TORKOL-4160 file (C-alpha; in steps of 0.2 Angstrom, whole numbers, padded with zeros to 4 digits, m for minus):
289
<pt num="1" X="m0328" Y="0208" Z="0017"/>
<pt num="2" X="m0335" Y="0212" Z="0035"/>
<pt num="3" X="m0328" Y="0227" Z="0046"/>
<pt num="4" X="m0317" Y="0214" Z="0057"/>
<pt num="5" X="m0311" Y="0205" Z="0042"/>
<pt num="6" X="m0306" Y="0223" Z="0035"/>
<pt num="7" X="m0297" Y="0227" Z="0052"/>
<pt num="8" X="m0288" Y="0211" Z="0052"/>
<pt num="9" X="m0282" Y="0211" Z="0033"/>
<pt num="10" X="m0281" Y="0231" Z="0029"/>
<pt num="11" X="m0278" Y="0236" Z="0010"/>
<pt num="12" X="m0261" Y="0238" Z="0004"/>
<pt num="13" X="m0254" Y="0256" Z="0004"/>
<pt num="14" X="m0245" Y="0260" Z="m0011"/>
<pt num="15" X="m0233" Y="0270" Z="m0001"/>
<pt num="16" X="m0231" Y="0258" Z="0012"/>
<pt num="17" X="m0214" Y="0253" Z="0017"/>
<pt num="18" X="m0208" Y="0237" Z="0008"/>
<pt num="19" X="m0193" Y="0225" Z="0009"/>
<pt num="20" X="m0179" Y="0229" Z="m0002"/>
<pt num="21" X="m0181" Y="0213" Z="m0012"/>
<pt num="22" X="m0200" Y="0215" Z="m0015"/>
<pt num="23" X="m0207" Y="0221" Z="m0031"/>
<pt num="24" X="m0213" Y="0239" Z="m0032"/>
<pt num="25" X="m0216" Y="0254" Z="m0044"/>
<pt num="26" X="m0202" Y="0262" Z="m0053"/>
<pt num="27" X="m0205" Y="0277" Z="m0043"/>
<pt num="28" X="m0204" Y="0271" Z="m0026"/>
<pt num="29" X="m0187" Y="0261" Z="m0032"/>
<pt num="30" X="m0181" Y="0277" Z="m0038"/>
<pt num="31" X="m0183" Y="0285" Z="m0021"/>
<pt num="32" X="m0174" Y="0272" Z="m0012"/>
<pt num="33" X="m0158" Y="0278" Z="m0003"/>
<pt num="34" X="m0147" Y="0267" Z="m0013"/>
<pt num="35" X="m0154" Y="0273" Z="m0028"/>
<pt num="36" X="m0153" Y="0291" Z="m0024"/>
<pt num="37" X="m0135" Y="0289" Z="m0020"/>
<pt num="38" X="m0132" Y="0280" Z="m0036"/>
<pt num="39" X="m0142" Y="0294" Z="m0045"/>
<pt num="40" X="m0130" Y="0307" Z="m0038"/>
<pt num="41" X="m0115" Y="0298" Z="m0043"/>
<pt num="42" X="m0120" Y="0294" Z="m0061"/>
<pt num="43" X="m0127" Y="0312" Z="m0063"/>
<pt num="44" X="m0110" Y="0318" Z="m0058"/>
<pt num="45" X="m0102" Y="0307" Z="m0070"/>
<pt num="46" X="m0113" Y="0313" Z="m0085"/>
<pt num="47" X="m0110" Y="0330" Z="m0081"/>
<pt num="48" X="m0091" Y="0327" Z="m0081"/>
<pt num="49" X="m0094" Y="0320" Z="m0097"/>
<pt num="50" X="m0104" Y="0334" Z="m0104"/>
<pt num="51" X="m0091" Y="0346" Z="m0098"/>
<pt num="52" X="m0077" Y="0336" Z="m0107"/>
<pt num="53" X="m0089" Y="0335" Z="m0123"/>
<pt num="54" X="m0089" Y="0353" Z="m0123"/>
<pt num="55" X="m0071" Y="0356" Z="m0121"/>
<pt num="56" X="m0068" Y="0346" Z="m0135"/>
<pt num="57" X="m0080" Y="0355" Z="m0146"/>
<pt num="58" X="m0071" Y="0370" Z="m0141"/>
<pt num="59" X="m0054" Y="0363" Z="m0146"/>
<pt num="60" X="m0062" Y="0357" Z="m0163"/>
<pt num="61" X="m0067" Y="0375" Z="m0166"/>
<pt num="62" X="m0050" Y="0382" Z="m0161"/>
<pt num="63" X="m0039" Y="0369" Z="m0170"/>
<pt num="64" X="m0050" Y="0370" Z="m0185"/>
<pt num="65" X="m0050" Y="0388" Z="m0186"/>
<pt num="66" X="m0031" Y="0388" Z="m0185"/>
<pt num="67" X="m0030" Y="0374" Z="m0198"/>
<pt num="68" X="m0043" Y="0384" Z="m0209"/>
<pt num="69" X="m0032" Y="0401" Z="m0208"/>
<pt num="70" X="m0016" Y="0390" Z="m0213"/>
<pt num="71" X="m0025" Y="0384" Z="m0228"/>
<pt num="72" X="m0032" Y="0401" Z="m0233"/>
<pt num="73" X="m0014" Y="0408" Z="m0232"/>
<pt num="74" X="m0008" Y="0394" Z="m0244"/>
<pt num="75" X="m0022" Y="0397" Z="m0255"/>
<pt num="76" X="m0019" Y="0416" Z="m0257"/>
<pt num="77" X="m0001" Y="0413" Z="m0259"/>
<pt num="78" X="m0003" Y="0399" Z="m0272"/>
<pt num="79" X="0002" Y="0402" Z="m0290"/>
<pt num="80" X="m0012" Y="0401" Z="m0303"/>
<pt num="81" X="m0014" Y="0387" Z="m0314"/>
<pt num="82" X="m0022" Y="0388" Z="m0331"/>
<pt num="83" X="m0041" Y="0384" Z="m0331"/>
<pt num="84" X="m0040" Y="0372" Z="m0345"/>
<pt num="85" X="m0029" Y="0361" Z="m0335"/>
<pt num="86" X="m0042" Y="0359" Z="m0320"/>
<pt num="87" X="m0060" Y="0361" Z="m0328"/>
<pt num="88" X="m0068" Y="0359" Z="m0345"/>
<pt num="89" X="m0085" Y="0367" Z="m0349"/>
<pt num="90" X="m0100" Y="0356" Z="m0347"/>
<pt num="91" X="m0091" Y="0343" Z="m0336"/>
<pt num="92" X="m0094" Y="0339" Z="m0317"/>
<pt num="93" X="m0086" Y="0350" Z="m0304"/>
<pt num="94" X="m0074" Y="0340" Z="m0293"/>
<pt num="95" X="m0074" Y="0344" Z="m0274"/>
<pt num="96" X="m0055" Y="0346" Z="m0274"/>
<pt num="97" X="m0057" Y="0359" Z="m0286"/>
<pt num="98" X="m0064" Y="0372" Z="m0273"/>
<pt num="99" X="m0053" Y="0387" Z="m0269"/>
<pt num="100" X="m0041" Y="0381" Z="m0283"/>
<pt num="101" X="m0033" Y="0397" Z="m0291"/>
<pt num="102" X="m0033" Y="0398" Z="m0309"/>
<pt num="103" X="m0030" Y="0410" Z="m0324"/>
<pt num="104" X="m0041" Y="0413" Z="m0340"/>
<pt num="105" X="m0043" Y="0424" Z="m0353"/>
<pt num="106" X="m0059" Y="0431" Z="m0361"/>
<pt num="107" X="m0070" Y="0445" Z="m0364"/>
<pt num="108" X="m0084" Y="0450" Z="m0351"/>
<pt num="109" X="m0103" Y="0453" Z="m0358"/>
<pt num="110" X="m0109" Y="0467" Z="m0349"/>
<pt num="111" X="m0127" Y="0465" Z="m0356"/>
<pt num="112" X="m0128" Y="0449" Z="m0346"/>
<pt num="113" X="m0122" Y="0456" Z="m0329"/>
<pt num="114" X="m0133" Y="0450" Z="m0314"/>
<pt num="115" X="m0133" Y="0454" Z="m0296"/>
<pt num="116" X="m0136" Y="0440" Z="m0283"/>
<pt num="117" X="m0146" Y="0448" Z="m0267"/>
<pt num="118" X="m0144" Y="0443" Z="m0248"/>
<pt num="119" X="m0126" Y="0439" Z="m0248"/>
<pt num="120" X="m0116" Y="0442" Z="m0233"/>
<pt num="121" X="m0098" Y="0451" Z="m0234"/>
<pt num="122" X="m0090" Y="0456" Z="m0217"/>
<pt num="123" X="m0105" Y="0454" Z="m0207"/>
<pt num="124" X="m0115" Y="0466" Z="m0220"/>
<pt num="125" X="m0130" Y="0459" Z="m0232"/>
<pt num="126" X="m0128" Y="0465" Z="m0249"/>
<pt num="127" X="m0126" Y="0459" Z="m0267"/>
<pt num="128" X="m0114" Y="0448" Z="m0278"/>
<pt num="129" X="m0109" Y="0456" Z="m0295"/>
<pt num="130" X="m0110" Y="0441" Z="m0306"/>
<pt num="131" X="m0104" Y="0444" Z="m0325"/>
<pt num="132" X="m0102" Y="0431" Z="m0339"/>
<pt num="133" X="m0085" Y="0430" Z="m0347"/>
<pt num="134" X="m0084" Y="0422" Z="m0365"/>
<pt num="135" X="m0068" Y="0413" Z="m0364"/>
<pt num="136" X="m0056" Y="0414" Z="m0378"/>
<pt num="137" X="m0041" Y="0404" Z="m0370"/>
<pt num="138" X="m0043" Y="0393" Z="m0355"/>
<pt num="139" X="m0024" Y="0388" Z="m0356"/>
<pt num="140" X="m0016" Y="0373" Z="m0353"/>
<pt num="141" X="m0018" Y="0356" Z="m0363"/>
<pt num="142" X="m0038" Y="0358" Z="m0366"/>
<pt num="143" X="m0037" Y="0379" Z="m0368"/>
<pt num="144" X="m0040" Y="0381" Z="m0385"/>
<pt num="145" X="m0056" Y="0369" Z="m0384"/>
<pt num="146" X="m0065" Y="0380" Z="m0371"/>
<pt num="147" X="m0065" Y="0395" Z="m0383"/>
<pt num="148" X="m0082" Y="0402" Z="m0383"/>
<pt num="149" X="m0088" Y="0394" Z="m0367"/>
<pt num="150" X="m0096" Y="0405" Z="m0353"/>
<pt num="151" X="m0088" Y="0407" Z="m0337"/>
<pt num="152" X="m0098" Y="0414" Z="m0322"/>
<pt num="153" X="m0086" Y="0428" Z="m0313"/>
<pt num="154" X="m0091" Y="0435" Z="m0297"/>
<pt num="155" X="m0082" Y="0451" Z="m0298"/>
<pt num="156" X="m0085" Y="0456" Z="m0281"/>
<pt num="157" X="m0098" Y="0462" Z="m0267"/>
<pt num="158" X="m0109" Y="0479" Z="m0266"/>
<pt num="159" X="m0120" Y="0486" Z="m0253"/>
<pt num="160" X="m0132" Y="0491" Z="m0267"/>
<pt num="161" X="m0135" Y="0486" Z="m0284"/>
<pt num="162" X="m0133" Y="0504" Z="m0290"/>
<pt num="163" X="m0114" Y="0501" Z="m0285"/>
<pt num="164" X="m0111" Y="0488" Z="m0298"/>
<pt num="165" X="m0100" Y="0495" Z="m0311"/>
<pt num="166" X="m0099" Y="0490" Z="m0329"/>
<pt num="167" X="m0084" Y="0477" Z="m0332"/>
<pt num="168" X="m0068" Y="0482" Z="m0342"/>
<pt num="169" X="m0070" Y="0483" Z="m0360"/>
<pt num="170" X="m0062" Y="0471" Z="m0372"/>
<pt num="171" X="m0051" Y="0456" Z="m0369"/>
<pt num="172" X="m0045" Y="0453" Z="m0350"/>
<pt num="173" X="m0035" Y="0441" Z="m0341"/>
<pt num="174" X="m0043" Y="0436" Z="m0325"/>
<pt num="175" X="m0037" Y="0426" Z="m0310"/>
<pt num="176" X="m0048" Y="0419" Z="m0296"/>
<pt num="177" X="m0054" Y="0405" Z="m0286"/>
<pt num="178" X="m0065" Y="0390" Z="m0292"/>
<pt num="179" X="m0081" Y="0387" Z="m0282"/>
<pt num="180" X="m0096" Y="0374" Z="m0288"/>
<pt num="181" X="m0111" Y="0381" Z="m0295"/>
<pt num="182" X="m0125" Y="0382" Z="m0284"/>
<pt num="183" X="m0142" Y="0373" Z="m0283"/>
<pt num="184" X="m0155" Y="0381" Z="m0294"/>
<pt num="185" X="m0171" Y="0390" Z="m0286"/>
<pt num="186" X="m0184" Y="0380" Z="m0281"/>
<pt num="187" X="m0198" Y="0391" Z="m0287"/>
<pt num="188" X="m0202" Y="0394" Z="m0304"/>
<pt num="189" X="m0204" Y="0412" Z="m0301"/>
<pt num="190" X="m0186" Y="0414" Z="m0295"/>
<pt num="191" X="m0170" Y="0411" Z="m0305"/>
<pt num="192" X="m0163" Y="0424" Z="m0316"/>
<pt num="193" X="m0175" Y="0438" Z="m0319"/>
<pt num="194" X="m0174" Y="0458" Z="m0320"/>
<pt num="195" X="m0156" Y="0459" Z="m0319"/>
<pt num="196" X="m0156" Y="0447" Z="m0302"/>
<pt num="197" X="m0152" Y="0430" Z="m0300"/>
<pt num="198" X="m0157" Y="0421" Z="m0284"/>
<pt num="199" X="m0142" Y="0409" Z="m0285"/>
<pt num="200" X="m0125" Y="0406" Z="m0294"/>
<pt num="201" X="m0132" Y="0392" Z="m0305"/>
<pt num="202" X="m0126" Y="0387" Z="m0321"/>
<pt num="203" X="m0141" Y="0376" Z="m0325"/>
<pt num="204" X="m0151" Y="0392" Z="m0324"/>
<pt num="205" X="m0139" Y="0405" Z="m0330"/>
<pt num="206" X="m0136" Y="0395" Z="m0347"/>
<pt num="207" X="m0154" Y="0400" Z="m0351"/>
<pt num="208" X="m0150" Y="0417" Z="m0350"/>
<pt num="209" X="m0131" Y="0418" Z="m0357"/>
<pt num="210" X="m0130" Y="0404" Z="m0368"/>
<pt num="211" X="m0117" Y="0390" Z="m0368"/>
<pt num="212" X="m0107" Y="0380" Z="m0367"/>
<pt num="213" X="m0105" Y="0384" Z="m0349"/>
<pt num="214" X="m0094" Y="0378" Z="m0335"/>
<pt num="215" X="m0101" Y="0369" Z="m0319"/>
<pt num="216" X="m0093" Y="0381" Z="m0307"/>
<pt num="217" X="m0090" Y="0399" Z="m0306"/>
<pt num="218" X="m0075" Y="0410" Z="m0303"/>
<pt num="219" X="m0072" Y="0422" Z="m0286"/>
<pt num="220" X="m0061" Y="0435" Z="m0294"/>
<pt num="221" X="m0045" Y="0439" Z="m0287"/>
<pt num="222" X="m0037" Y="0451" Z="m0300"/>
<pt num="223" X="m0040" Y="0456" Z="m0318"/>
<pt num="224" X="m0029" Y="0465" Z="m0331"/>
<pt num="225" X="m0034" Y="0478" Z="m0335"/>
<pt num="226" X="m0041" Y="0481" Z="m0319"/>
<pt num="227" X="m0059" Y="0484" Z="m0314"/>
<pt num="228" X="m0067" Y="0498" Z="m0304"/>
<pt num="229" X="m0062" Y="0499" Z="m0284"/>
<pt num="230" X="m0081" Y="0500" Z="m0280"/>
<pt num="231" X="m0082" Y="0481" Z="m0279"/>
<pt num="232" X="m0077" Y="0473" Z="m0263"/>
<pt num="233" X="m0067" Y="0457" Z="m0267"/>
<pt num="234" X="m0071" Y="0440" Z="m0258"/>
<pt num="235" X="m0061" Y="0428" Z="m0248"/>
<pt num="236" X="m0056" Y="0411" Z="m0254"/>
<pt num="237" X="m0071" Y="0399" Z="m0255"/>
<pt num="238" X="m0072" Y="0386" Z="m0241"/>
<pt num="239" X="m0081" Y="0369" Z="m0240"/>
<pt num="240" X="m0095" Y="0367" Z="m0227"/>
<pt num="241" X="m0088" Y="0362" Z="m0210"/>
<pt num="242" X="m0070" Y="0367" Z="m0214"/>
<pt num="243" X="m0069" Y="0377" Z="m0199"/>
<pt num="244" X="m0070" Y="0362" Z="m0187"/>
<pt num="245" X="m0056" Y="0349" Z="m0182"/>
<pt num="246" X="m0065" Y="0332" Z="m0186"/>
<pt num="247" X="m0054" Y="0322" Z="m0172"/>
<pt num="248" X="m0060" Y="0333" Z="m0158"/>
<pt num="249" X="m0078" Y="0333" Z="m0165"/>
<pt num="250" X="m0077" Y="0314" Z="m0164"/>
<pt num="251" X="m0070" Y="0315" Z="m0146"/>
<pt num="252" X="m0083" Y="0327" Z="m0141"/>
<pt num="253" X="m0097" Y="0314" Z="m0147"/>
<pt num="254" X="m0089" Y="0301" Z="m0137"/>
<pt num="255" X="m0089" Y="0310" Z="m0121"/>
<pt num="256" X="m0108" Y="0314" Z="m0124"/>
<pt num="257" X="m0111" Y="0296" Z="m0128"/>
<pt num="258" X="m0103" Y="0290" Z="m0111"/>
<pt num="259" X="m0115" Y="0304" Z="m0103"/>
<pt num="260" X="m0130" Y="0295" Z="m0110"/>
<pt num="261" X="m0123" Y="0278" Z="m0104"/>
<pt num="262" X="m0122" Y="0284" Z="m0086"/>
<pt num="263" X="m0141" Y="0290" Z="m0087"/>
<pt num="264" X="m0147" Y="0274" Z="m0095"/>
<pt num="265" X="m0137" Y="0264" Z="m0083"/>
<pt num="266" X="m0147" Y="0273" Z="m0068"/>
<pt num="267" X="m0164" Y="0269" Z="m0078"/>
<pt num="268" X="m0158" Y="0251" Z="m0079"/>
<pt num="269" X="m0154" Y="0249" Z="m0060"/>
<pt num="270" X="m0170" Y="0257" Z="m0055"/>
<pt num="271" X="m0179" Y="0246" Z="m0066"/>
<pt num="272" X="m0171" Y="0230" Z="m0059"/>
<pt num="273" X="m0173" Y="0238" Z="m0042"/>
<pt num="274" X="m0192" Y="0239" Z="m0045"/>
<pt num="275" X="m0194" Y="0220" Z="m0051"/>
<pt num="276" X="m0188" Y="0214" Z="m0034"/>
<pt num="277" X="m0176" Y="0200" Z="m0029"/>
<pt num="278" X="m0181" Y="0183" Z="m0025"/>
<pt num="279" X="m0179" Y="0177" Z="m0006"/>
<pt num="280" X="m0163" Y="0167" Z="m0002"/>
<pt num="281" X="m0166" Y="0149" Z="m0006"/>
<pt num="282" X="m0181" Y="0151" Z="m0016"/>
<pt num="283" X="m0179" Y="0146" Z="m0034"/>
<pt num="284" X="m0189" Y="0157" Z="m0046"/>
<pt num="285" X="m0206" Y="0152" Z="m0053"/>
<pt num="286" X="m0206" Y="0143" Z="m0068"/>
<pt num="287" X="m0221" Y="0146" Z="m0080"/>
<pt num="288" X="m0233" Y="0130" Z="m0081"/>
<pt num="289" X="m0235" Y="0120" Z="m0096"/>
């Protein structure tokens, strides 16, 4: 093309002003005045949705903690029931048994006692003292059949393994909260060794203590005769997520989804703006056969 032709027909400028209905790039469409106004409006809507979602999340925590506190109070005040009516040795542990207060009679086997490290109690990291109880009477309808079975008992928490005292000798009547057995250690080098256990896992403990063994363990509340005062007793077990209110969590998720819709809507409007609009009276082109 000659110089006069170039002057008569200049090359199109990417940032030149174009008609509103003319196709353009996403970036140019996004900075058009009406798109910027829509961006501000939808950003405000998304911000409101985000704040409402955060408020609902806070309500979920407040209401969940209040409900959990009421549940804990009921668990503590509950009358213990015979272990034999709730759980048998070598049977599956049901979820509804978590924090169920039960009573059982047996004899501690002090030689099998281990500590479980890296357990937090009242903000401090320490050790759980785990002792096998050889059951003599589980009570209830199945109590006699459980005689001789092993029940892992978390007798309490200590800051140092040296503080783990000997369990009471002879026959003891214990009361505590049920909790499901934990998952076994992932590494073969872990497990139960040198007086320590990486997890309260019946699958690992049965190799050290023998069986039959229960699929859950007992978090001690009281014993007769009483044990030493060096061990700190634990609170009732809780299931994961029990400190949150599910309904408010759902509301929070809904508000955040609405905020995401606002952002997606603006992107859709920018895309449509970039495609342009056909001139009035001109039908859209159809592909040739």
